[in-house]
Each structure stands twice: as structure tokens, then as C-alpha cells.
C-alpha positions as CSV (number, residue, x, y, z in Angstrom):
1,M,-69.5,-79.3,-80.8
2,T,-67.3,-80.6,-83.6
3,G,-66.6,-84.1,-82.3
4,V,-63.3,-86.0,-82.0
5,P,-61.1,-87.0,-85.0
6,R,-62.6,-90.2,-86.4
7,L,-62.5,-92.8,-89.2
8,V,-64.6,-95.7,-90.3
9,V,-63.0,-99.1,-91.0
10,A,-65.1,-100.8,-93.7
11,A,-64.7,-103.5,-96.3
12,P,-66.2,-104.7,-99.6
13,A,-67.7,-107.7,-97.9
14,S,-67.9,-109.7,-94.7
15,G,-64.8,-111.8,-94.0
16,S,-62.3,-109.3,-95.5
17,G,-60.6,-108.6,-92.2
18,K,-62.1,-105.4,-90.9
19,T,-62.5,-106.7,-87.4
20,T,-58.8,-107.6,-87.3
21,V,-57.8,-104.2,-88.6
22,A,-60.2,-102.1,-86.6
23,T,-59.5,-103.9,-83.3
24,G,-55.7,-103.9,-84.0
25,L,-55.9,-100.2,-84.8
26,M,-57.7,-99.4,-81.6
27,A,-55.1,-101.4,-79.6
28,A,-52.2,-99.8,-81.5
29,L,-53.4,-96.3,-80.9
30,A,-54.1,-96.9,-77.3
31,A,-50.6,-98.3,-76.9
32,R,-49.4,-95.0,-78.2
33,G,-51.2,-93.3,-75.3
34,L,-54.2,-92.0,-77.2
35,R,-57.6,-92.2,-75.6
36,V,-59.5,-94.2,-78.2
37,A,-63.3,-94.3,-78.5
38,P,-64.4,-97.7,-80.0
39,F,-67.6,-98.1,-82.0
40,K,-69.3,-100.8,-84.1
41,V,-71.9,-100.2,-86.8
42,G,-75.0,-102.4,-86.4
43,P,-76.4,-104.5,-83.6
44,D,-73.5,-106.8,-83.1
45,Y,-72.5,-107.5,-79.4
46,I,-69.4,-109.7,-79.9
47,D,-67.0,-107.3,-81.7
48,P,-67.5,-104.5,-79.2
49,G,-66.2,-106.9,-76.5
50,Y,-62.9,-107.1,-78.2
51,H,-63.0,-103.3,-78.9
52,T,-63.4,-102.8,-75.1
53,L,-60.2,-104.8,-74.5
54,A,-58.3,-102.9,-77.2
55,A,-59.3,-99.4,-76.2
56,G,-59.9,-99.7,-72.5
57,R,-63.3,-98.1,-72.8
58,P,-66.8,-99.6,-73.5
59,G,-67.3,-100.7,-77.1
60,R,-70.5,-99.1,-78.4
61,N,-72.9,-99.6,-81.2
62,L,-74.1,-97.1,-83.8
63,D,-77.3,-98.4,-85.5
64,P,-79.7,-96.1,-87.3
65,W,-82.4,-98.8,-87.4
66,L,-82.4,-99.6,-83.7
67,T,-82.0,-96.1,-82.3
68,G,-83.1,-93.9,-85.2
69,E,-80.6,-92.0,-87.4
70,D,-81.2,-88.8,-85.4
71,R,-79.6,-90.4,-82.4
72,V,-76.5,-91.7,-84.1
73,T,-74.5,-88.5,-83.8
74,P,-75.5,-87.8,-80.1
75,L,-74.6,-91.4,-79.2
76,F,-71.3,-91.0,-80.9
77,L,-70.6,-87.7,-79.1
78,H,-71.5,-89.3,-75.8
79,G,-69.3,-92.3,-76.3
80,S,-66.3,-90.3,-77.6
81,T,-66.4,-87.6,-74.9
82,G,-62.9,-87.0,-73.5
83,C,-61.2,-89.1,-76.3
84,D,-58.5,-88.2,-78.7
85,I,-59.7,-90.3,-81.7
86,A,-62.6,-92.6,-82.5
87,V,-62.4,-95.8,-84.6
88,V,-65.7,-97.1,-86.0
89,E,-65.8,-100.7,-87.3
90,G,-68.3,-101.2,-90.1
91,V,-70.7,-104.1,-90.7
92,M,-70.9,-106.4,-93.7
93,G,-69.9,-104.7,-97.0
94,L,-69.7,-100.9,-97.0
95,F,-73.0,-100.3,-98.8
96,D,-75.0,-103.2,-97.4
97,G,-77.9,-102.0,-95.4
98,R,-81.5,-103.0,-94.5
99,G,-83.4,-104.2,-97.5
100,E,-82.7,-102.8,-101.0
101,G,-81.1,-99.5,-99.8
102,D,-78.2,-98.6,-97.6
103,F,-80.1,-97.6,-94.5
104,A,-78.2,-98.7,-91.4
105,S,-75.2,-99.6,-93.5
106,T,-71.6,-98.6,-92.8
107,A,-71.9,-96.0,-95.6
108,H,-75.0,-94.5,-93.9
109,V,-73.2,-94.2,-90.6
110,A,-70.1,-92.7,-92.2
111,R,-72.3,-90.0,-93.8
112,L,-74.0,-89.2,-90.6
113,L,-70.6,-88.9,-88.8
114,G,-68.9,-87.1,-91.7
115,A,-66.1,-89.6,-91.3
116,P,-63.5,-90.7,-93.9
117,V,-63.6,-94.4,-94.7
118,V,-60.6,-96.8,-94.7
119,L,-61.4,-99.8,-96.9
120,V,-59.9,-103.2,-95.8
121,V,-59.4,-105.3,-99.0
122,D,-58.8,-109.0,-98.9
123,A,-55.9,-109.1,-101.5
124,G,-55.6,-112.9,-101.4
125,K,-56.0,-114.5,-104.8
126,Q,-55.8,-111.1,-106.7
127,S,-53.3,-108.4,-107.5
128,R,-54.1,-105.7,-110.1
129,S,-57.8,-106.4,-109.6
130,V,-57.7,-104.7,-106.2
131,A,-57.5,-101.4,-108.1
132,A,-60.7,-102.0,-110.0
133,L,-62.5,-103.0,-106.8
134,V,-61.2,-99.9,-104.9
135,H,-62.1,-97.6,-107.8
136,G,-65.6,-99.0,-107.8
137,F,-66.1,-98.5,-104.1
138,A,-64.5,-95.0,-104.1
139,T,-66.8,-93.7,-106.9
140,F,-70.0,-95.6,-106.2
141,D,-71.5,-92.9,-103.9
142,S,-69.9,-89.4,-103.9
143,R,-71.3,-88.7,-100.4
144,V,-69.0,-91.4,-99.0
145,R,-65.3,-90.6,-98.9
146,V,-63.2,-93.7,-99.3
147,A,-59.9,-92.1,-98.3
148,G,-57.5,-95.0,-97.7
149,V,-56.9,-98.7,-98.2
150,V,-55.5,-101.4,-96.0
151,L,-54.5,-104.4,-98.0
152,N,-55.1,-107.6,-96.0
153,R,-53.9,-111.2,-96.4
154,L,-50.9,-110.4,-98.6
155,G,-48.9,-113.5,-99.5
156,S,-45.4,-112.0,-100.1
157,A,-43.4,-108.8,-100.6
158,R,-43.9,-109.2,-104.4
159,H,-47.6,-109.5,-103.9
160,E,-47.7,-106.3,-101.9
161,E,-45.6,-104.5,-104.5
162,L,-48.0,-105.5,-107.3
163,C,-51.1,-104.4,-105.3
164,R,-49.5,-101.1,-104.4
165,A,-48.5,-100.3,-107.9
166,A,-52.1,-101.1,-109.2
167,L,-53.7,-98.8,-106.5
168,E,-51.5,-95.8,-107.5
169,E,-53.9,-95.4,-110.5
170,T,-56.9,-95.0,-108.3
171,G,-55.6,-92.1,-106.3
172,V,-56.6,-93.8,-103.0
173,P,-53.6,-94.1,-100.8
174,V,-52.5,-97.4,-99.2
175,L,-52.3,-96.9,-95.5
176,G,-51.5,-100.5,-94.5
177,A,-50.4,-103.8,-95.9
178,V,-51.1,-106.8,-93.6
179,H,-49.6,-110.1,-94.6
180,R,-51.2,-113.5,-93.7
181,D,-50.6,-114.5,-90.1
182,D,-52.5,-117.5,-88.7
183,A,-51.3,-116.6,-85.2
184,V,-53.8,-113.8,-85.0
185,M,-56.9,-116.0,-85.7
186,T,-59.7,-115.7,-83.2
187,P,-61.8,-118.8,-82.5
188,S,-65.4,-118.8,-83.8
189,R,-68.5,-120.9,-83.3
190,H,-72.2,-120.9,-84.4
191,L,-72.9,-117.2,-84.0
192,G,-69.4,-115.8,-85.0
193,L,-66.4,-115.1,-82.8
194,V,-66.3,-116.5,-79.3
195,P,-67.0,-113.5,-77.0
196,A,-64.0,-112.0,-75.3
197,A,-65.5,-112.4,-71.9
198,E,-65.6,-116.1,-72.3
199,R,-61.9,-116.5,-73.1
200,L,-60.0,-114.2,-70.9
201,P,-57.0,-113.9,-70.7
202,A,-56.5,-115.5,-74.1
203,A,-58.6,-112.6,-75.6
204,V,-56.3,-110.1,-74.0
205,S,-53.3,-111.7,-75.6
206,A,-55.1,-111.9,-79.0
207,V,-55.9,-108.2,-78.9
208,D,-52.3,-107.4,-78.0
209,R,-51.1,-109.4,-81.0
210,L,-53.6,-107.6,-83.3
211,G,-52.3,-104.3,-82.0
212,A,-48.7,-105.3,-82.7
213,L,-49.7,-106.6,-86.1
214,V,-51.4,-103.3,-87.1
215,A,-48.7,-101.1,-85.6
216,G,-46.1,-103.0,-87.7
217,S,-48.0,-103.0,-91.0
218,C,-50.1,-99.8,-91.1
219,D,-49.2,-96.1,-91.3
220,L,-50.5,-95.1,-87.9
221,D,-49.5,-91.4,-88.4
222,G,-51.3,-91.4,-91.7
223,L,-54.4,-92.9,-90.2
224,V,-54.4,-90.3,-87.4
225,R,-54.0,-87.5,-89.9
226,L,-56.9,-88.9,-91.9
227,A,-59.1,-89.1,-88.9
228,A,-58.5,-85.4,-88.3
229,T,-60.1,-84.6,-91.7
230,A,-63.6,-85.7,-90.5
231,S,-66.3,-83.0,-90.9
232,P,-67.4,-81.0,-87.9
233,L,-70.4,-82.4,-86.1
234,T,-73.3,-80.4,-84.6
235,G,-75.6,-81.2,-81.7
236,Q,-75.2,-82.4,-78.2
237,P,-74.1,-85.7,-76.7
238,W,-76.8,-88.1,-75.8
239,D,-78.1,-87.8,-72.2
240,P,-78.7,-91.2,-70.4
241,S,-81.2,-89.6,-68.1
242,D,-83.3,-88.4,-71.1
243,G,-84.4,-85.4,-69.1
244,H,-85.8,-87.4,-66.2
245,E,-84.8,-86.7,-62.6
246,P,-83.5,-89.7,-60.6
247,G,-86.1,-91.4,-58.4
248,E,-85.9,-93.5,-55.3
249,R,-83.0,-96.0,-55.1
250,R,-83.8,-99.4,-56.4
251,V,-81.6,-102.4,-57.2
252,V,-81.7,-103.8,-60.8
253,A,-80.0,-107.2,-61.1
254,V,-78.4,-107.6,-64.5
255,A,-77.3,-111.1,-65.7
256,G,-73.6,-111.3,-66.7
257,G,-70.9,-113.9,-66.7
258,A,-69.9,-116.2,-69.6
259,A,-73.5,-117.2,-70.5
260,F,-74.9,-113.6,-70.8
261,T,-72.4,-111.4,-72.6
262,F,-74.7,-109.5,-74.9
263,G,-75.7,-106.0,-73.7
264,Y,-75.5,-102.4,-74.8
265,A,-73.5,-100.0,-72.5
266,E,-76.2,-97.4,-72.7
267,H,-78.7,-99.6,-70.9
268,V,-76.8,-99.7,-67.7
269,E,-76.1,-95.9,-68.1
270,M,-79.8,-95.2,-68.5
271,L,-80.7,-97.2,-65.4
272,A,-78.0,-95.6,-63.3
273,A,-78.9,-92.1,-64.5
274,T,-82.4,-92.5,-63.2
275,G,-81.4,-93.6,-59.8
276,A,-81.0,-97.4,-60.1
277,E,-78.1,-99.3,-58.5
278,V,-77.1,-101.9,-61.2
279,A,-75.9,-105.1,-59.6
280,V,-74.4,-107.7,-62.1
281,F,-74.7,-111.4,-61.2
282,D,-73.6,-114.6,-62.9
283,P,-76.4,-117.2,-63.4
284,V,-73.7,-119.9,-63.8
285,R,-71.9,-119.3,-60.5
286,D,-74.1,-117.2,-58.2
287,E,-76.6,-119.0,-56.2
288,S,-78.8,-116.0,-55.4
289,L,-79.9,-112.7,-56.9
290,P,-78.3,-109.5,-55.6
291,E,-79.7,-108.4,-52.3
292,G,-82.6,-106.1,-52.5
293,A,-83.2,-106.5,-56.2
294,S,-86.6,-105.2,-57.4
295,A,-86.0,-105.7,-61.1
296,L,-84.2,-108.3,-63.2
297,V,-82.7,-107.9,-66.7
298,V,-81.5,-111.0,-68.5
299,G,-80.0,-110.1,-71.9
300,G,-78.5,-112.1,-74.7
301,G,-75.6,-114.5,-74.9
302,F,-75.1,-118.3,-75.2
303,P,-77.2,-120.2,-72.7
304,E,-77.1,-123.2,-75.1
305,V,-73.3,-123.4,-74.5
306,Y,-73.8,-123.3,-70.8
307,A,-77.1,-125.1,-70.4
308,A,-75.6,-127.8,-68.1
309,E,-74.1,-125.2,-65.7
310,L,-77.2,-123.0,-65.8
311,S,-79.4,-126.0,-65.1
312,A,-77.2,-127.3,-62.3
313,N,-77.7,-124.0,-60.4
314,E,-81.0,-125.1,-59.0
315,R,-81.1,-122.6,-56.1
316,L,-80.9,-119.6,-58.4
317,R,-83.3,-121.0,-60.9
318,A,-85.9,-121.4,-58.2
319,E,-85.3,-117.9,-57.0
320,V,-85.7,-116.5,-60.5
321,A,-88.9,-118.5,-61.1
322,A,-90.4,-117.0,-57.9
323,F,-89.0,-113.5,-58.3
324,P,-91.8,-111.0,-57.7
325,G,-90.3,-107.9,-59.3
326,A,-90.0,-106.7,-62.9
327,V,-88.3,-109.0,-65.4
328,A,-87.1,-108.0,-68.8
329,A,-85.5,-110.7,-70.9
330,E,-84.1,-110.9,-74.4
331,C,-83.1,-114.0,-76.5
332,A,-80.8,-115.9,-74.2
333,G,-82.8,-114.5,-71.3
334,L,-86.0,-115.9,-72.8
335,L,-84.4,-119.3,-73.1
336,Y,-83.2,-119.2,-69.5
337,L,-86.7,-118.3,-68.3
338,C,-88.2,-121.3,-70.2
339,E,-89.0,-124.7,-68.8
340,E,-86.3,-126.5,-70.6
341,L,-83.3,-125.9,-72.9
342,D,-82.0,-128.9,-74.9
343,G,-83.6,-131.2,-72.4
344,R,-82.2,-129.5,-69.3
345,P,-84.5,-127.8,-66.8
346,M,-84.4,-124.0,-66.7
347,C,-86.3,-121.5,-64.6
348,G,-89.8,-122.3,-65.7
349,R,-90.9,-118.6,-65.5
350,V,-92.0,-118.7,-69.2
351,P,-94.0,-121.7,-70.5
352,G,-92.1,-123.3,-73.3
353,V,-89.3,-125.6,-74.4
354,G,-86.1,-124.3,-76.2
355,R,-83.7,-126.3,-78.3
356,M,-80.7,-125.7,-80.6
357,T,-81.2,-125.9,-84.4
358,D,-79.1,-125.7,-87.5
359,R,-81.0,-122.7,-88.8
360,L,-79.8,-119.2,-88.3
361,T,-82.5,-116.6,-87.6
362,L,-81.0,-113.2,-88.3
363,G,-82.4,-109.8,-89.2
364,Y,-84.0,-106.5,-88.3
365,R,-87.7,-106.6,-87.2
366,D,-90.3,-103.9,-87.3
367,A,-92.4,-105.2,-84.5
368,V,-95.9,-104.3,-83.2
369,A,-96.8,-105.0,-79.7
370,V,-100.1,-107.0,-79.7
371,R,-100.8,-106.7,-75.9
372,D,-99.8,-105.0,-72.7
373,T,-96.8,-106.4,-70.8
374,L,-94.2,-104.9,-68.5
375,L,-92.5,-103.0,-71.3
376,T,-95.1,-103.0,-74.1
377,R,-98.4,-101.4,-74.8
378,Q,-100.8,-102.7,-77.3
379,G,-100.3,-101.1,-80.7
380,E,-96.9,-99.7,-80.1
381,R,-94.1,-100.2,-82.7
382,L,-90.6,-101.2,-81.7
383,R,-87.5,-101.8,-83.9
384,G,-85.5,-104.8,-82.9
385,H,-83.1,-107.4,-84.1
386,E,-83.0,-111.2,-84.0
387,F,-79.8,-113.3,-83.9
388,H,-80.0,-116.9,-82.8
389,R,-79.9,-120.6,-83.8
390,T,-82.5,-121.8,-81.2
391,T,-86.2,-122.1,-81.3
392,I,-88.9,-122.3,-78.6
393,T,-92.1,-124.4,-78.7
394,R,-94.8,-122.7,-76.6
395,G,-98.4,-121.7,-76.8
396,G,-100.3,-118.6,-75.8
397,E,-100.6,-115.1,-77.3
398,P,-97.3,-113.6,-78.4
399,V,-96.1,-110.1,-77.3
400,F,-94.9,-109.0,-80.8
401,R,-95.9,-109.6,-84.4
402,W,-94.1,-108.5,-87.5
403,R,-94.3,-109.5,-91.2
404,G,-93.8,-113.2,-91.3
405,G,-93.3,-113.7,-87.6
406,A,-94.5,-113.5,-84.0
407,D,-92.7,-113.9,-80.7
408,G,-92.6,-113.2,-77.0
409,A,-94.3,-113.9,-73.7
410,G,-95.2,-111.6,-70.9
411,D,-97.5,-110.1,-68.3
412,A,-97.7,-107.0,-66.1
413,R,-94.3,-107.7,-64.6
414,L,-92.6,-109.6,-67.4
415,T,-91.5,-109.0,-71.0
416,A,-89.5,-111.8,-72.6
417,S,-88.7,-112.1,-76.4
418,Y,-86.1,-113.1,-78.9
419,L,-86.0,-109.4,-80.0
420,H,-82.9,-107.4,-79.0
421,L,-83.9,-103.8,-78.4
422,H,-81.8,-100.7,-77.9
423,W,-83.3,-98.6,-75.1
424,A,-81.6,-95.4,-76.3
425,G,-84.0,-95.6,-79.3
426,A,-87.0,-96.3,-77.0
427,P,-86.1,-94.7,-73.6
428,H,-89.6,-95.4,-72.3
429,L,-88.7,-99.1,-71.9
430,A,-86.2,-98.3,-69.1
431,R,-88.7,-96.0,-67.5
432,R,-91.4,-98.7,-67.5
433,L,-89.0,-101.2,-66.0
434,L,-88.0,-98.8,-63.2
435,A,-91.6,-97.7,-62.6
436,Y,-92.6,-101.2,-61.7
437,A,-89.3,-101.7,-59.8
438,E,-90.0,-98.7,-57.4
439,P,-89.7,-99.8,-53.8
440,S,-93.3,-98.5,-53.2
441,S,-94.7,-100.8,-55.9
442,R,-96.7,-103.6,-54.5
443,S,-99.1,-104.6,-57.3
444,P,-98.5,-105.6,-61.0
445,S,-100.2,-102.5,-62.5
446,I,-99.3,-101.4,-65.9
447,A,-97.5,-98.0,-66.0
448,R,-98.5,-96.1,-69.1
């Protein structure tokens, strides 16, 4: 299997405009009638929401740290099946990875995919210097092919002319020139862009404007031709069932709505592939869990923004607190299960009080499970990611420890933690959730 034509949209640093260009490119290509597969390097949940609107297909993440680098290509092949072209938005600067090396960087993923890189350069406040910058990035690592440049935030036609002339000396072609346009700004808050699911239909209009902007300022034909130069890929697409036959039908309730927008598409696919019926509910609006639910998944999002609404839904909070089935919660889910969040009552399923802070907690975690819970077994290692500005005050033994930190709460039918985990990198997590959620389960025994 060679894989679809593909390219990686990267940048020298965060804030250069790669989300604008990548999302706009996805929308512009889709408007041409192409079937576009959208991807994001790293653990980010917010950008893929905009990618989904742009491409009309689920935005997916490619993260060598969370899933292992051996699964990056299979996950890519799975997510791009049936598509004409794939656009992969990078993370941070092109070579910025975990720690001192470039592991899990955009460059790392570009190498794994054999994909050419289009570098989005913020040309504001410079002209000829863009050539030095592009030359450095193009020659820094011979294994990474920087094959095109999109100039962003140009101030005038003369500014564009100067930058184009300077870049001719580098041999890297200019495939786009985007001038400053405040009309395409997307609102942000404490963890980045406001998720698309929270601002429909405004997000749809924003994506349409990005598509028109890129279509009018970039060489779409040249970008499509560049994507076709990607190296052939070997291997098979990732299999959501992971070789396991479907079992008895069980209903897994998955939190959604405006407060819980963080989730990987593969999680739902894994549950469905092994026989589960996934039922999405909104803890802000729905007063009861989906009928017949034997498991509950509450992922990430912004409960601090919707604390008043979540707290006001007393009937659902009481049902969640008394829920007898399996419960897996991450970050926002952990906060929702606590006793209080910013002084407002929550579900009380997990002892502890959460509150908003000014401090950003962000980074990959190499976690060790220190005790058995629904999803964990003592001594196991799991790779996760933290991304929040909240903290929880609670006692008791944590579920996870890592260098400099500890976190989590749980028992035989619960695992709740700040850690975001990607189940494609640890498929046994989904199996354990479903094992407890079997209709025949009656006691909180630990499935090994």
C-alpha cells in the first residue's frame, strides 16, 4: 500500500499561521471536490475540530509519543482510506519535539510518512531575512524535505515582491503568499482556540473564509502536485478491532456537547469495532444517561467554562454519582466527577475539590500505574499528556506517578486522571473498559 498523496504544513515556530494555512488548504481542496484526509501532529484536540469542518471527515492526530512511532503510518493509512489527498498540520516549530531531540516533532512525523514539508513563514517585520530562515530550515536535516514556502502576514504587494525575490536564492519555491487579514481571526482563550463545537455556525463561516483566503493566495495546483511526490508507504491500515472479535452488545455513554469536546476519533471506533453501541450525551443539557449504559467515558474539554450549567443539572449529576458501571474519565472528566469545581457542586464521585488557576500544566508524561483500577494494573507504564490550567485538592493514593508528579483516583470500576491517553497506543484500555461493561458483569472484579 503506497498511501495517498500527502504533505505536511509546518512552521519555524508556533504562532506563524500554520493552522490558518492548513485548515484553509483543507477547505479549499474540499471545495474543489477532492476527498481530503485531515491530520494534526501531536496531542492537540482543538485544531482537529476545525479540520473536521474543513474536510468533512474526522480530524485525526498523529503522535509518536502517545501511540508509538510504529503506529503512525498505520493510523495515517486508516484515516486516509478512500481519500484523494492528505494534509497534515504540524505542531510548534518544525523540529521541536519531546525533550532535547525531535522525537514526536513535526519533522519526525514527516519522516515517518515520507511527506514533503510546506513551511509557513511569518513574513511580518522582515523581508530578505526570510531567505536565511528558510535556507536554515531546508538544510538543517537532510532527511526532511522542505519543498515549499507559504509566506504569511504580508503587508503589501511590495513586501511580497521583496520576499519572493529573496527566496529565489534558496531554491525553495513560494507556493503561497497570504496578506494580513484580520477578518479570518479565530477567538482564543486560556487553552488556545475556542473549540469549533462551541461556536457553530460561526466556526463554519470562519473555515469557509479560510478556504477562500487560501484558494485566492496559494498555488493549489502546485500544492497538489507536491503532495503527489510523497514517498510510497508500506504496511497495513490500523485495525480498530485490534484482532478481537466483537462481544455482546453493551452501551457505552460518551460525554459530548460544548463542555466535553476533547476526544480521539479512534476511541469511538475501537469501542464500536468490539461490539459496543456508543451513545453520546451532553452533561450540560441531558438530564439522564443514555438508556442501558453499562460504561461511561468522560473525556477532556472545558468544564471550568460551563461549571454553572454542569452544576445546575442536578438530576444528571446524581445519576453519574450513583452509576454502577465502568467509568473512565480524563482531565475535564476528572473535574466533573469531583465534589466541587470553582465552588460549584459537581458529581462527587471522586473525592476532591477543583479550581481554576493561572498556571498552565502542559507536557508529555511517562506514567507508571501504582495500583490496580478499572484501566490500570500496578507497575504498568502508560504514555500520556497533560494540558490544563486547573488543579484538584484531594487525598488518598494516586493512580499514576511520573518524574515530578502524581495524579489520579480510581477503584475496580473507575479510572479518573488528568492524563490524556490514546487508546490506539494501548488497546488493552478499551478492552478492560468493555470487559467490566459486559452485560453479564455483576461484581467489580479486575479483568487482567
